[in-house]
PDBQT receptor file of N, H, CA, C and O in Angstrom, charges set to zero:
ATOM      1  N   MET A   1      71.927  59.968  94.385  1.00  0.00    +0.000 N 
ATOM      2  CA  MET A   1      73.189  60.172  94.189  1.00  0.00    +0.000 C 
ATOM      3  C   MET A   1      73.844  58.717  94.884  1.00  0.00    +0.000 C 
ATOM      4  O   MET A   1      73.380  58.379  95.973  1.00  0.00    +0.000 OA
ATOM      5  N   THR A   2      74.727  58.017  94.363  1.00  0.00    +0.000 N 
ATOM      6  H   THR A   2      75.104  58.292  93.478  1.00  0.00    +0.000 HD
ATOM      7  CA  THR A   2      75.787  57.066  94.730  1.00  0.00    +0.000 C 
ATOM      8  C   THR A   2      76.897  57.440  95.352  1.00  0.00    +0.000 C 
ATOM      9  O   THR A   2      77.542  58.441  95.039  1.00  0.00    +0.000 OA
ATOM     10  N   THR A   3      77.169  56.706  96.218  1.00  0.00    +0.000 N 
ATOM     11  H   THR A   3      76.645  55.893  96.472  1.00  0.00    +0.000 HD
ATOM     12  CA  THR A   3      78.683  56.612  96.930  1.00  0.00    +0.000 C 
ATOM     13  C   THR A   3      79.769  55.963  95.893  1.00  0.00    +0.000 C 
ATOM     14  O   THR A   3      79.508  54.885  95.359  1.00  0.00    +0.000 OA
ATOM     15  N   ARG A   4      80.688  56.478  95.691  1.00  0.00    +0.000 N 
ATOM     16  H   ARG A   4      80.900  57.353  96.126  1.00  0.00    +0.000 HD
ATOM     17  CA  ARG A   4      81.854  55.668  94.663  1.00  0.00    +0.000 C 
ATOM     18  C   ARG A   4      82.775  55.002  95.656  1.00  0.00    +0.000 C 
ATOM     19  O   ARG A   4      83.086  55.518  96.730  1.00  0.00    +0.000 OA
ATOM     20  N   ASP A   5      83.150  53.942  95.275  1.00  0.00    +0.000 N 
ATOM     21  H   ASP A   5      82.897  53.523  94.403  1.00  0.00    +0.000 HD
ATOM     22  CA  ASP A   5      84.758  53.560  95.990  1.00  0.00    +0.000 C 
ATOM     23  C   ASP A   5      85.670  54.137  95.590  1.00  0.00    +0.000 C 
ATOM     24  O   ASP A   5      86.058  54.257  94.428  1.00  0.00    +0.000 OA
ATOM     25  N   MET A   6      86.311  54.762  97.044  1.00  0.00    +0.000 N 
ATOM     26  H   MET A   6      85.996  54.665  97.988  1.00  0.00    +0.000 HD
ATOM     27  CA  MET A   6      87.748  55.598  96.405  1.00  0.00    +0.000 C 
ATOM     28  C   MET A   6      89.110  54.912  96.543  1.00  0.00    +0.000 C 
ATOM     29  O   MET A   6      90.142  55.559  96.720  1.00  0.00    +0.000 OA
ATOM     30  N   SER A   7      89.072  53.478  96.447  1.00  0.00    +0.000 N 
ATOM     31  H   SER A   7      88.233  52.953  96.303  1.00  0.00    +0.000 HD
ATOM     32  CA  SER A   7      90.240  52.756  96.484  1.00  0.00    +0.000 C 
ATOM     33  C   SER A   7      91.015  52.690  95.109  1.00  0.00    +0.000 C 
ATOM     34  O   SER A   7      92.192  52.344  95.007  1.00  0.00    +0.000 OA
ATOM     35  N   GLY A   8      90.104  53.110  93.953  1.00  0.00    +0.000 N 
ATOM     36  H   GLY A   8      89.148  53.391  94.036  1.00  0.00    +0.000 HD
ATOM     37  CA  GLY A   8      90.926  52.798  92.633  1.00  0.00    +0.000 C 
ATOM     38  C   GLY A   8      91.006  54.389  92.359  1.00  0.00    +0.000 C 
ATOM     39  O   GLY A   8      91.109  54.602  91.151  1.00  0.00    +0.000 OA
ATOM     40  N   ALA A   9      90.988  55.525  93.112  1.00  0.00    +0.000 N 
ATOM     41  H   ALA A   9      90.905  55.353  94.093  1.00  0.00    +0.000 HD
ATOM     42  CA  ALA A   9      90.975  56.913  92.899  1.00  0.00    +0.000 C 
ATOM     43  C   ALA A   9      92.430  57.303  92.752  1.00  0.00    +0.000 C 
ATOM     44  O   ALA A   9      93.323  56.930  93.513  1.00  0.00    +0.000 OA
ATOM     45  N   GLU A  10      92.588  58.135  91.643  1.00  0.00    +0.000 N 
ATOM     46  H   GLU A  10      91.863  58.439  91.025  1.00  0.00    +0.000 HD
ATOM     47  CA  GLU A  10      93.745  58.713  91.755  1.00  0.00    +0.000 C 
ATOM     48  C   GLU A  10      94.402  59.506  92.849  1.00  0.00    +0.000 C 
ATOM     49  O   GLU A  10      93.575  60.026  93.598  1.00  0.00    +0.000 OA
ATOM     50  N   PRO A  11      95.763  59.763  93.176  1.00  0.00    +0.000 N 
ATOM     51  CA  PRO A  11      96.214  60.987  93.968  1.00  0.00    +0.000 C 
ATOM     52  C   PRO A  11      95.988  62.198  93.416  1.00  0.00    +0.000 C 
ATOM     53  O   PRO A  11      96.160  62.575  92.257  1.00  0.00    +0.000 OA
ATOM     54  N   MET A  12      95.513  62.871  94.540  1.00  0.00    +0.000 N 
ATOM     55  H   MET A  12      95.373  62.565  95.481  1.00  0.00    +0.000 HD
ATOM     56  CA  MET A  12      95.535  64.293  94.235  1.00  0.00    +0.000 C 
ATOM     57  C   MET A  12      96.800  64.992  94.128  1.00  0.00    +0.000 C 
ATOM     58  O   MET A  12      97.749  64.772  94.880  1.00  0.00    +0.000 OA
ATOM     59  N   GLN A  13      96.802  65.974  93.032  1.00  0.00    +0.000 N 
ATOM     60  H   GLN A  13      96.031  66.153  92.421  1.00  0.00    +0.000 HD
ATOM     61  CA  GLN A  13      97.917  66.544  92.941  1.00  0.00    +0.000 C 
ATOM     62  C   GLN A  13      97.858  68.228  93.429  1.00  0.00    +0.000 C 
ATOM     63  O   GLN A  13      96.807  68.827  93.201  1.00  0.00    +0.000 OA
ATOM     64  N   VAL A  14      98.688  68.767  93.916  1.00  0.00    +0.000 N 
ATOM     65  H   VAL A  14      99.542  68.281  94.101  1.00  0.00    +0.000 HD
ATOM     66  CA  VAL A  14      98.516  70.177  94.665  1.00  0.00    +0.000 C 
ATOM     67  C   VAL A  14      99.313  71.192  93.540  1.00  0.00    +0.000 C 
ATOM     68  O   VAL A  14     100.354  70.742  93.060  1.00  0.00    +0.000 OA
ATOM     69  N   LEU A  15      98.981  72.177  93.224  1.00  0.00    +0.000 N 
ATOM     70  H   LEU A  15      98.136  72.543  93.614  1.00  0.00    +0.000 HD
ATOM     71  CA  LEU A  15     100.041  72.832  92.337  1.00  0.00    +0.000 C 
ATOM     72  C   LEU A  15      99.743  74.402  92.915  1.00  0.00    +0.000 C 
ATOM     73  O   LEU A  15      98.613  74.871  92.782  1.00  0.00    +0.000 OA
ATOM     74  N   THR A  16     100.799  75.167  93.550  1.00  0.00    +0.000 N 
ATOM     75  H   THR A  16     101.717  74.786  93.659  1.00  0.00    +0.000 HD
ATOM     76  CA  THR A  16     100.852  76.224  94.257  1.00  0.00    +0.000 C 
ATOM     77  C   THR A  16     101.381  77.421  93.131  1.00  0.00    +0.000 C 
ATOM     78  O   THR A  16     102.490  77.406  92.596  1.00  0.00    +0.000 OA
ATOM     79  N   LEU A  17     100.514  78.266  92.946  1.00  0.00    +0.000 N 
ATOM     80  H   LEU A  17      99.613  78.278  93.380  1.00  0.00    +0.000 HD
ATOM     81  CA  LEU A  17     101.040  79.698  91.864  1.00  0.00    +0.000 C 
ATOM     82  C   LEU A  17     101.557  80.808  92.654  1.00  0.00    +0.000 C 
ATOM     83  O   LEU A  17     100.977  81.333  93.604  1.00  0.00    +0.000 OA
ATOM     84  N   THR A  18     102.911  81.178  92.094  1.00  0.00    +0.000 N 
ATOM     85  H   THR A  18     103.383  80.751  91.322  1.00  0.00    +0.000 HD
ATOM     86  CA  THR A  18     103.171  82.372  92.687  1.00  0.00    +0.000 C 
ATOM     87  C   THR A  18     103.090  83.650  91.477  1.00  0.00    +0.000 C 
ATOM     88  O   THR A  18     102.747  83.601  90.296  1.00  0.00    +0.000 OA
ATOM     89  N   ASP A  19     103.449  84.516  92.130  1.00  0.00    +0.000 N 
ATOM     90  H   ASP A  19     103.727  84.556  93.090  1.00  0.00    +0.000 HD
ATOM     91  CA  ASP A  19     103.979  86.129  90.840  1.00  0.00    +0.000 C 
ATOM     92  C   ASP A  19     105.025  85.924  90.369  1.00  0.00    +0.000 C 
ATOM     93  O   ASP A  19     105.235  86.543  89.326  1.00  0.00    +0.000 OA
ATOM     94  N   GLY A  20     105.997  85.125  90.807  1.00  0.00    +0.000 N 
ATOM     95  H   GLY A  20     105.826  84.623  91.654  1.00  0.00    +0.000 HD
ATOM     96  CA  GLY A  20     107.488  84.830  90.440  1.00  0.00    +0.000 C 
ATOM     97  C   GLY A  20     108.345  85.869  91.024  1.00  0.00    +0.000 C 
ATOM     98  O   GLY A  20     109.499  86.068  90.646  1.00  0.00    +0.000 OA
ATOM     99  N   THR A  21     107.687  86.604  92.062  1.00  0.00    +0.000 N 
ATOM    100  H   THR A  21     106.749  86.442  92.369  1.00  0.00    +0.000 HD
ATOM    101  CA  THR A  21     108.686  87.313  92.985  1.00  0.00    +0.000 C 
ATOM    102  C   THR A  21     109.189  86.536  93.746  1.00  0.00    +0.000 C 
ATOM    103  O   THR A  21     108.739  85.406  93.933  1.00  0.00    +0.000 OA
ATOM    104  N   LYS A  22     110.451  87.118  94.453  1.00  0.00    +0.000 N 
ATOM    105  H   LYS A  22     110.817  88.036  94.301  1.00  0.00    +0.000 HD
ATOM    106  CA  LYS A  22     111.204  86.537  95.741  1.00  0.00    +0.000 C 
ATOM    107  C   LYS A  22     110.632  87.453  96.675  1.00  0.00    +0.000 C 
ATOM    108  O   LYS A  22     110.231  88.590  96.425  1.00  0.00    +0.000 OA
ATOM    109  N   PRO A  23     110.627  86.715  98.036  1.00  0.00    +0.000 N 
ATOM    110  CA  PRO A  23     110.187  87.273  99.034  1.00  0.00    +0.000 C 
ATOM    111  C   PRO A  23     111.121  88.517  99.382  1.00  0.00    +0.000 C 
ATOM    112  O   PRO A  23     112.348  88.421  99.384  1.00  0.00    +0.000 OA
ATOM    113  N   LYS A  24     110.459  89.655  99.667  1.00  0.00    +0.000 N 
ATOM    114  H   LYS A  24     109.462  89.733  99.666  1.00  0.00    +0.000 HD
ATOM    115  CA  LYS A  24     111.483  90.669 100.078  1.00  0.00    +0.000 C 
ATOM    116  C   LYS A  24     112.421  90.417 101.347  1.00  0.00    +0.000 C 
ATOM    117  O   LYS A  24     112.271  89.482 102.133  1.00  0.00    +0.000 OA
ATOM    118  N   ARG A  25     113.321  91.310 101.417  1.00  0.00    +0.000 N 
ATOM    119  H   ARG A  25     113.443  92.071 100.779  1.00  0.00    +0.000 HD
ATOM    120  CA  ARG A  25     114.518  90.944 102.242  1.00  0.00    +0.000 C 
ATOM    121  C   ARG A  25     114.095  92.286 102.865  1.00  0.00    +0.000 C 
ATOM    122  O   ARG A  25     113.247  93.077 102.451  1.00  0.00    +0.000 OA
ATOM    123  N   LYS A  26     114.995  92.373 104.117  1.00  0.00    +0.000 N 
ATOM    124  H   LYS A  26     115.684  91.731 104.453  1.00  0.00    +0.000 HD
ATOM    125  CA  LYS A  26     115.139  93.850 104.671  1.00  0.00    +0.000 C 
ATOM    126  C   LYS A  26     115.960  94.415 103.878  1.00  0.00    +0.000 C 
ATOM    127  O   LYS A  26     116.867  93.846 103.270  1.00  0.00    +0.000 OA
ATOM    128  N   GLU A  27     115.567  96.065 103.828  1.00  0.00    +0.000 N 
ATOM    129  H   GLU A  27     114.831  96.527 104.322  1.00  0.00    +0.000 HD
ATOM    130  CA  GLU A  27     116.446  96.732 103.242  1.00  0.00    +0.000 C 
ATOM    131  C   GLU A  27     117.730  97.114 103.973  1.00  0.00    +0.000 C 
ATOM    132  O   GLU A  27     117.674  97.448 105.156  1.00  0.00    +0.000 OA
ATOM    133  N   ASN A  28     118.996  97.072 103.241  1.00  0.00    +0.000 N 
ATOM    134  H   ASN A  28     119.041  96.800 102.280  1.00  0.00    +0.000 HD
ATOM    135  CA  ASN A  28     120.250  97.227 104.314  1.00  0.00    +0.000 C 
ATOM    136  C   ASN A  28     120.362  98.781 104.447  1.00  0.00    +0.000 C 
ATOM    137  O   ASN A  28     120.843  99.522 103.589  1.00  0.00    +0.000 OA
ATOM    138  N   THR A  29     119.943  99.088 105.425  1.00  0.00    +0.000 N 
ATOM    139  H   THR A  29     119.552  98.486 106.121  1.00  0.00    +0.000 HD
ATOM    140  CA  THR A  29     119.879 100.441 105.984  1.00  0.00    +0.000 C 
ATOM    141  C   THR A  29     120.907 100.546 106.809  1.00  0.00    +0.000 C 
ATOM    142  O   THR A  29     121.263  99.510 107.372  1.00  0.00    +0.000 OA
ATOM    143  N   PRO A  30     121.662 101.843 107.100  1.00  0.00    +0.000 N 
ATOM    144  CA  PRO A  30     122.383 102.135 108.360  1.00  0.00    +0.000 C 
ATOM    145  C   PRO A  30     121.857 101.755 109.588  1.00  0.00    +0.000 C 
ATOM    146  O   PRO A  30     122.585 101.127 110.357  1.00  0.00    +0.000 OA
ATOM    147  N   ALA A  31     120.554 102.066 109.951  1.00  0.00    +0.000 N 
ATOM    148  H   ALA A  31     119.962 102.576 109.326  1.00  0.00    +0.000 HD
ATOM    149  CA  ALA A  31     120.319 101.532 111.317  1.00  0.00    +0.000 C 
ATOM    150  C   ALA A  31     120.141 100.166 111.361  1.00  0.00    +0.000 C 
ATOM    151  O   ALA A  31     120.525  99.676 112.423  1.00  0.00    +0.000 OA
ATOM    152  N   ASN A  32     119.621  99.276 110.449  1.00  0.00    +0.000 N 
ATOM    153  H   ASN A  32     119.308  99.674 109.586  1.00  0.00    +0.000 HD
ATOM    154  CA  ASN A  32     119.541  97.778 110.490  1.00  0.00    +0.000 C 
ATOM    155  C   ASN A  32     121.252  96.999 110.729  1.00  0.00    +0.000 C 
ATOM    156  O   ASN A  32     121.546  95.895 111.187  1.00  0.00    +0.000 OA
ATOM    157  N   ARG A  33     122.141  98.137 110.189  1.00  0.00    +0.000 N 
ATOM    158  H   ARG A  33     121.902  99.034 109.817  1.00  0.00    +0.000 HD
ATOM    159  CA  ARG A  33     123.382  97.623 110.444  1.00  0.00    +0.000 C 
ATOM    160  C   ARG A  33     124.049  97.659 111.537  1.00  0.00    +0.000 C 
ATOM    161  O   ARG A  33     124.840  96.799 111.923  1.00  0.00    +0.000 OA
ATOM    162  N   ILE A  34     123.645  99.041 112.290  1.00  0.00    +0.000 N 
ATOM    163  H   ILE A  34     123.003  99.740 111.976  1.00  0.00    +0.000 HD
ATOM    164  CA  ILE A  34     123.820  99.266 113.620  1.00  0.00    +0.000 C 
ATOM    165  C   ILE A  34     123.210  98.302 114.700  1.00  0.00    +0.000 C 
ATOM    166  O   ILE A  34     123.886  97.901 115.647  1.00  0.00    +0.000 OA
ATOM    167  N   LYS A  35     122.082  98.002 114.536  1.00  0.00    +0.000 N 
ATOM    168  H   LYS A  35     121.533  98.328 113.766  1.00  0.00    +0.000 HD
ATOM    169  CA  LYS A  35     121.644  96.967 115.220  1.00  0.00    +0.000 C 
ATOM    170  C   LYS A  35     122.204  95.675 115.319  1.00  0.00    +0.000 C 
ATOM    171  O   LYS A  35     122.176  95.004 116.351  1.00  0.00    +0.000 OA
ATOM    172  N   GLU A  36     122.782  95.274 114.101  1.00  0.00    +0.000 N 
ATOM    173  H   GLU A  36     122.804  95.818 113.263  1.00  0.00    +0.000 HD
ATOM    174  CA  GLU A  36     123.151  93.994 113.777  1.00  0.00    +0.000 C 
ATOM    175  C   GLU A  36     124.724  93.839 114.559  1.00  0.00    +0.000 C 
ATOM    176  O   GLU A  36     125.059  92.749 115.025  1.00  0.00    +0.000 OA
ATOM    177  N   LEU A  37     125.581  94.988 114.636  1.00  0.00    +0.000 N 
ATOM    178  H   LEU A  37     125.308  95.873 114.258  1.00  0.00    +0.000 HD
ATOM    179  CA  LEU A  37     126.811  95.016 115.115  1.00  0.00    +0.000 C 
ATOM    180  C   LEU A  37     126.505  95.182 116.584  1.00  0.00    +0.000 C 
ATOM    181  O   LEU A  37     127.088  94.461 117.394  1.00  0.00    +0.000 OA
ATOM    182  N   GLN A  38     125.637  96.078 116.976  1.00  0.00    +0.000 N 
ATOM    183  H   GLN A  38     125.164  96.663 116.318  1.00  0.00    +0.000 HD
ATOM    184  CA  GLN A  38     125.198  95.977 118.558  1.00  0.00    +0.000 C 
ATOM    185  C   GLN A  38     125.034  94.627 119.088  1.00  0.00    +0.000 C 
ATOM    186  O   GLN A  38     125.586  94.269 120.128  1.00  0.00    +0.000 OA
ATOM    187  N   ALA A  39     124.231  93.822 118.338  1.00  0.00    +0.000 N 
ATOM    188  H   ALA A  39     123.782  94.113 117.493  1.00  0.00    +0.000 HD
ATOM    189  CA  ALA A  39     123.565  92.230 118.671  1.00  0.00    +0.000 C 
ATOM    190  C   ALA A  39     124.813  91.263 118.890  1.00  0.00    +0.000 C 
ATOM    191  O   ALA A  39     124.796  90.264 119.609  1.00  0.00    +0.000 OA
ATOM    192  N   LYS A  40     125.944  91.746 118.118  1.00  0.00    +0.000 N 
ATOM    193  H   LYS A  40     125.957  92.557 117.534  1.00  0.00    +0.000 HD
ATOM    194  CA  LYS A  40     127.003  91.094 118.152  1.00  0.00    +0.000 C 
ATOM    195  C   LYS A  40     127.900  91.035 119.366  1.00  0.00    +0.000 C 
ATOM    196  O   LYS A  40     127.975  92.122 119.938  1.00  0.00    +0.000 OA
ATOM    197  N   ARG A  41     128.620  90.031 119.930  1.00  0.00    +0.000 N 
ATOM    198  H   ARG A  41     128.558  89.148 119.466  1.00  0.00    +0.000 HD
ATOM    199  CA  ARG A  41     129.235  89.999 121.318  1.00  0.00    +0.000 C 
ATOM    200  C   ARG A  41     130.431  90.362 120.901  1.00  0.00    +0.000 C 
ATOM    201  O   ARG A  41     130.928  91.405 121.327  1.00  0.00    +0.000 OA
ATOM    202  N   ASP A  42     130.914  89.775 120.239  1.00  0.00    +0.000 N 
ATOM    203  H   ASP A  42     130.510  88.928 119.893  1.00  0.00    +0.000 HD
ATOM    204  CA  ASP A  42     132.600  89.936 119.868  1.00  0.00    +0.000 C 
ATOM    205  C   ASP A  42     132.739  90.445 118.396  1.00  0.00    +0.000 C 
ATOM    206  O   ASP A  42     132.529  89.837 117.346  1.00  0.00    +0.000 OA
ATOM    207  N   ILE A  43     133.166  91.780 118.620  1.00  0.00    +0.000 N 
ATOM    208  H   ILE A  43     133.337  92.274 119.473  1.00  0.00    +0.000 HD
ATOM    209  CA  ILE A  43     133.382  92.558 117.122  1.00  0.00    +0.000 C 
ATOM    210  C   ILE A  43     134.719  93.172 116.851  1.00  0.00    +0.000 C 
ATOM    211  O   ILE A  43     135.468  93.699 117.674  1.00  0.00    +0.000 OA
ATOM    212  N   THR A  44     134.865  93.048 115.801  1.00  0.00    +0.000 N 
ATOM    213  H   THR A  44     134.256  92.620 115.132  1.00  0.00    +0.000 HD
ATOM    214  CA  THR A  44     136.474  93.480 115.582  1.00  0.00    +0.000 C 
ATOM    215  C   THR A  44     136.823  94.625 115.540  1.00  0.00    +0.000 C 
ATOM    216  O   THR A  44     135.796  95.302 115.522  1.00  0.00    +0.000 OA
ATOM    217  N   ASP A  45     137.869  95.379 115.507  1.00  0.00    +0.000 N 
ATOM    218  H   ASP A  45     138.704  94.829 115.522  1.00  0.00    +0.000 HD
ATOM    219  CA  ASP A  45     138.120  96.567 115.439  1.00  0.00    +0.000 C 
ATOM    220  C   ASP A  45     137.701  97.391 114.270  1.00  0.00    +0.000 C 
ATOM    221  O   ASP A  45     137.350  98.568 114.350  1.00  0.00    +0.000 OA
ATOM    222  N   LYS A  46     137.768  96.652 113.127  1.00  0.00    +0.000 N 
ATOM    223  H   LYS A  46     138.053  95.696 113.062  1.00  0.00    +0.000 HD
ATOM    224  CA  LYS A  46     137.330  97.163 111.970  1.00  0.00    +0.000 C 
ATOM    225  C   LYS A  46     135.536  97.579 112.135  1.00  0.00    +0.000 C 
ATOM    226  O   LYS A  46     134.936  98.553 111.682  1.00  0.00    +0.000 OA
ATOM    227  N   GLU A  47     135.078  96.543 112.874  1.00  0.00    +0.000 N 
ATOM    228  H   GLU A  47     135.566  95.752 113.242  1.00  0.00    +0.000 HD
ATOM    229  CA  GLU A  47     133.262  96.418 113.016  1.00  0.00    +0.000 C 
ATOM    230  C   GLU A  47     133.207  97.839 114.094  1.00  0.00    +0.000 C 
ATOM    231  O   GLU A  47     132.399  98.764 114.001  1.00  0.00    +0.000 OA
ATOM    232  N   LYS A  48     134.345  97.694 115.151  1.00  0.00    +0.000 N 
ATOM    233  H   LYS A  48     135.001  96.943 115.227  1.00  0.00    +0.000 HD
ATOM    234  CA  LYS A  48     133.891  99.007 115.919  1.00  0.00    +0.000 C 
ATOM    235  C   LYS A  48     134.197 100.319 115.208  1.00  0.00    +0.000 C 
ATOM    236  O   LYS A  48     133.652 101.362 115.569  1.00  0.00    +0.000 OA
ATOM    237  N   LYS A  49     134.915 100.283 114.375  1.00  0.00    +0.000 N 
ATOM    238  H   LYS A  49     135.358  99.436 114.081  1.00  0.00    +0.000 HD
ATOM    239  CA  LYS A  49     135.155 101.715 113.674  1.00  0.00    +0.000 C 
ATOM    240  C   LYS A  49     133.844 101.895 112.949  1.00  0.00    +0.000 C 
ATOM    241  O   LYS A  49     133.379 103.032 113.028  1.00  0.00    +0.000 OA
ATOM    242  N   GLU A  50     133.200 101.072 112.309  1.00  0.00    +0.000 N 
ATOM    243  H   GLU A  50     133.578 100.148 112.245  1.00  0.00    +0.000 HD
ATOM    244  CA  GLU A  50     132.159 101.315 111.256  1.00  0.00    +0.000 C 
ATOM    245  C   GLU A  50     130.998 101.559 112.148  1.00  0.00    +0.000 C 
ATOM    246  O   GLU A  50     130.066 102.237 111.716  1.00  0.00    +0.000 OA
ATOM    247  N   LEU A  51     130.957 100.978 113.580  1.00  0.00    +0.000 N 
ATOM    248  H   LEU A  51     131.714 100.427 113.930  1.00  0.00    +0.000 HD
ATOM    249  CA  LEU A  51     129.580 101.212 114.212  1.00  0.00    +0.000 C 
ATOM    250  C   LEU A  51     129.889 102.652 114.871  1.00  0.00    +0.000 C 
ATOM    251  O   LEU A  51     128.912 103.378 115.055  1.00  0.00    +0.000 OA
ATOM    252  N   ARG A  52     130.776 102.982 115.129  1.00  0.00    +0.000 N 
ATOM    253  H   ARG A  52     131.570 102.392 114.980  1.00  0.00    +0.000 HD
ATOM    254  CA  ARG A  52     131.141 104.385 115.306  1.00  0.00    +0.000 C 
ATOM    255  C   ARG A  52     131.055 105.618 114.303  1.00  0.00    +0.000 C 
ATOM    256  O   ARG A  52     130.989 106.820 114.560  1.00  0.00    +0.000 OA
ATOM    257  N   ARG A  53     131.071 105.123 113.394  1.00  0.00    +0.000 N 
ATOM    258  H   ARG A  53     131.124 104.146 113.186  1.00  0.00    +0.000 HD
ATOM    259  CA  ARG A  53     130.641 106.054 112.281  1.00  0.00    +0.000 C 
ATOM    260  C   ARG A  53     129.595 106.232 111.797  1.00  0.00    +0.000 C 
ATOM    261  O   ARG A  53     129.245 107.329 111.360  1.00  0.00    +0.000 OA
ATOM    262  N   LEU A  54     128.636 104.823 111.771  1.00  0.00    +0.000 N 
ATOM    263  H   LEU A  54     128.921 103.932 112.126  1.00  0.00    +0.000 HD
ATOM    264  CA  LEU A  54     127.332 104.812 111.438  1.00  0.00    +0.000 C 
ATOM    265  C   LEU A  54     126.485 105.475 112.556  1.00  0.00    +0.000 C 
ATOM    266  O   LEU A  54     125.388 105.976 112.312  1.00  0.00    +0.000 OA
ATOM    267  N   LYS A  55     127.083 105.455 113.885  1.00  0.00    +0.000 N 
ATOM    268  H   LYS A  55     127.974 105.047 114.084  1.00  0.00    +0.000 HD
ATOM    269  CA  LYS A  55     126.340 106.219 114.743  1.00  0.00    +0.000 C 
ATOM    270  C   LYS A  55     126.304 107.783 114.556  1.00  0.00    +0.000 C 
ATOM    271  O   LYS A  55     125.288 108.467 114.681  1.00  0.00    +0.000 OA
ATOM    272  N   SER A  56     127.610 108.270 114.224  1.00  0.00    +0.000 N 
ATOM    273  H   SER A  56     128.436 107.715 114.122  1.00  0.00    +0.000 HD
ATOM    274  CA  SER A  56     127.995 109.583 114.189  1.00  0.00    +0.000 C 
ATOM    275  C   SER A  56     126.861 110.044 112.772  1.00  0.00    +0.000 C 
ATOM    276  O   SER A  56     125.980 110.894 112.900  1.00  0.00    +0.000 OA
ATOM    277  N   GLU A  57     127.089 109.395 111.666  1.00  0.00    +0.000 N 
ATOM    278  H   GLU A  57     127.805 108.705 111.562  1.00  0.00    +0.000 HD
ATOM    279  CA  GLU A  57     126.185 109.553 110.677  1.00  0.00    +0.000 C 
ATOM    280  C   GLU A  57     124.641 109.600 111.064  1.00  0.00    +0.000 C 
ATOM    281  O   GLU A  57     123.810 110.347 110.548  1.00  0.00    +0.000 OA
ATOM    282  N   GLU A  58     124.441 108.788 111.936  1.00  0.00    +0.000 N 
ATOM    283  H   GLU A  58     125.117 108.181 112.356  1.00  0.00    +0.000 HD
ATOM    284  CA  GLU A  58     122.983 108.939 112.214  1.00  0.00    +0.000 C 
ATOM    285  C   GLU A  58     122.543 110.269 113.057  1.00  0.00    +0.000 C 
ATOM    286  O   GLU A  58     121.483 110.887 112.956  1.00  0.00    +0.000 OA
ATOM    287  N   MET A  59     123.709 110.552 113.960  1.00  0.00    +0.000 N 
ATOM    288  H   MET A  59     124.570 110.050 114.041  1.00  0.00    +0.000 HD
ATOM    289  CA  MET A  59     123.368 111.635 115.003  1.00  0.00    +0.000 C 
ATOM    290  C   MET A  59     123.323 112.950 113.819  1.00  0.00    +0.000 C 
ATOM    291  O   MET A  59     122.401 113.753 113.958  1.00  0.00    +0.000 OA
ATOM    292  N   CYS A  60     124.078 113.119 112.932  1.00  0.00    +0.000 N 
ATOM    293  H   CYS A  60     124.828 112.467 112.818  1.00  0.00    +0.000 HD
ATOM    294  CA  CYS A  60     124.111 114.286 111.969  1.00  0.00    +0.000 C 
ATOM    295  C   CYS A  60     122.959 114.474 111.258  1.00  0.00    +0.000 C 
ATOM    296  O   CYS A  60     122.618 115.628 110.997  1.00  0.00    +0.000 OA
ATOM    297  N   GLU A  61     122.178 113.379 110.833  1.00  0.00    +0.000 N 
ATOM    298  H   GLU A  61     122.454 112.441 111.045  1.00  0.00    +0.000 HD
ATOM    299  CA  GLU A  61     121.038 113.144 110.357  1.00  0.00    +0.000 C 
ATOM    300  C   GLU A  61     119.898 113.673 111.251  1.00  0.00    +0.000 C 
ATOM    301  O   GLU A  61     118.971 114.370 110.840  1.00  0.00    +0.000 OA
ATOM    302  N   LEU A  62     120.069 113.274 112.487  1.00  0.00    +0.000 N 
ATOM    303  H   LEU A  62     120.823 112.708 112.821  1.00  0.00    +0.000 HD
ATOM    304  CA  LEU A  62     118.842 113.651 113.223  1.00  0.00    +0.000 C 
ATOM    305  C   LEU A  62     118.774 114.844 113.706  1.00  0.00    +0.000 C 
ATOM    306  O   LEU A  62     117.705 115.400 113.955  1.00  0.00    +0.000 OA
ATOM    307  N   LEU A  63     119.865 115.334 113.879  1.00  0.00    +0.000 N 
ATOM    308  H   LEU A  63     120.734 114.882 113.677  1.00  0.00    +0.000 HD
ATOM    309  CA  LEU A  63     120.210 116.895 114.341  1.00  0.00    +0.000 C 
ATOM    310  C   LEU A  63     120.250 117.985 112.821  1.00  0.00    +0.000 C 
ATOM    311  O   LEU A  63     120.513 119.185 112.738  1.00  0.00    +0.000 OA
ATOM    312  N   GLY A  64     119.965 117.229 112.014  1.00  0.00    +0.000 N 
ATOM    313  H   GLY A  64     119.751 116.254 112.082  1.00  0.00    +0.000 HD
ATOM    314  CA  GLY A  64     119.996 117.967 110.398  1.00  0.00    +0.000 C 
ATOM    315  C   GLY A  64     121.235 118.891 110.044  1.00  0.00    +0.000 C 
ATOM    316  O   GLY A  64     121.117 119.898 109.345  1.00  0.00    +0.000 OA
ATOM    317  N   ARG A  65     122.230 118.531 110.495  1.00  0.00    +0.000 N 
ATOM    318  H   ARG A  65     122.325 117.713 111.062  1.00  0.00    +0.000 HD
ATOM    319  CA  ARG A  65     123.573 118.830 110.182  1.00  0.00    +0.000 C 
ATOM    320  C   ARG A  65     124.188 117.965 108.976  1.00  0.00    +0.000 C 
ATOM    321  O   ARG A  65     123.817 116.802 108.814  1.00  0.00    +0.000 OA
ATOM    322  N   GLY A  66     125.248 118.635 108.039  1.00  0.00    +0.000 N 
ATOM    323  H   GLY A  66     125.549 119.579 108.170  1.00  0.00    +0.000 HD
ATOM    324  CA  GLY A  66     125.729 117.796 107.282  1.00  0.00    +0.000 C 
ATOM    325  C   GLY A  66     127.266 117.839 107.728  1.00  0.00    +0.000 C 
ATOM    326  O   GLY A  66     127.945 118.866 107.739  1.00  0.00    +0.000 OA
ATOM    327  N   CYS A  67     127.748 116.450 108.125  1.00  0.00    +0.000 N 
ATOM    328  H   CYS A  67     127.197 115.615 108.116  1.00  0.00    +0.000 HD
ATOM    329  CA  CYS A  67     128.834 116.270 108.987  1.00  0.00    +0.000 C 
ATOM    330  C   CYS A  67     129.935 116.054 108.073  1.00  0.00    +0.000 C 
ATOM    331  O   CYS A  67     131.069 115.858 108.508  1.00  0.00    +0.000 OA
TER     332      CYS A  67
């Protein structure tokens, strides 16, 4: 075998193949929204009401009651 001079070689191209789907995003669940609101420092009155509502709905589900 002989060694070849690489000075005249063409640059290598890289091709990445994907299946065409986008990466999955987190599901927009009430539990995720509760965590998001709790992580915020300054929440508006509207967000406070939403947080209370989401917490009460979650508690109803945990207790097995329909509120």
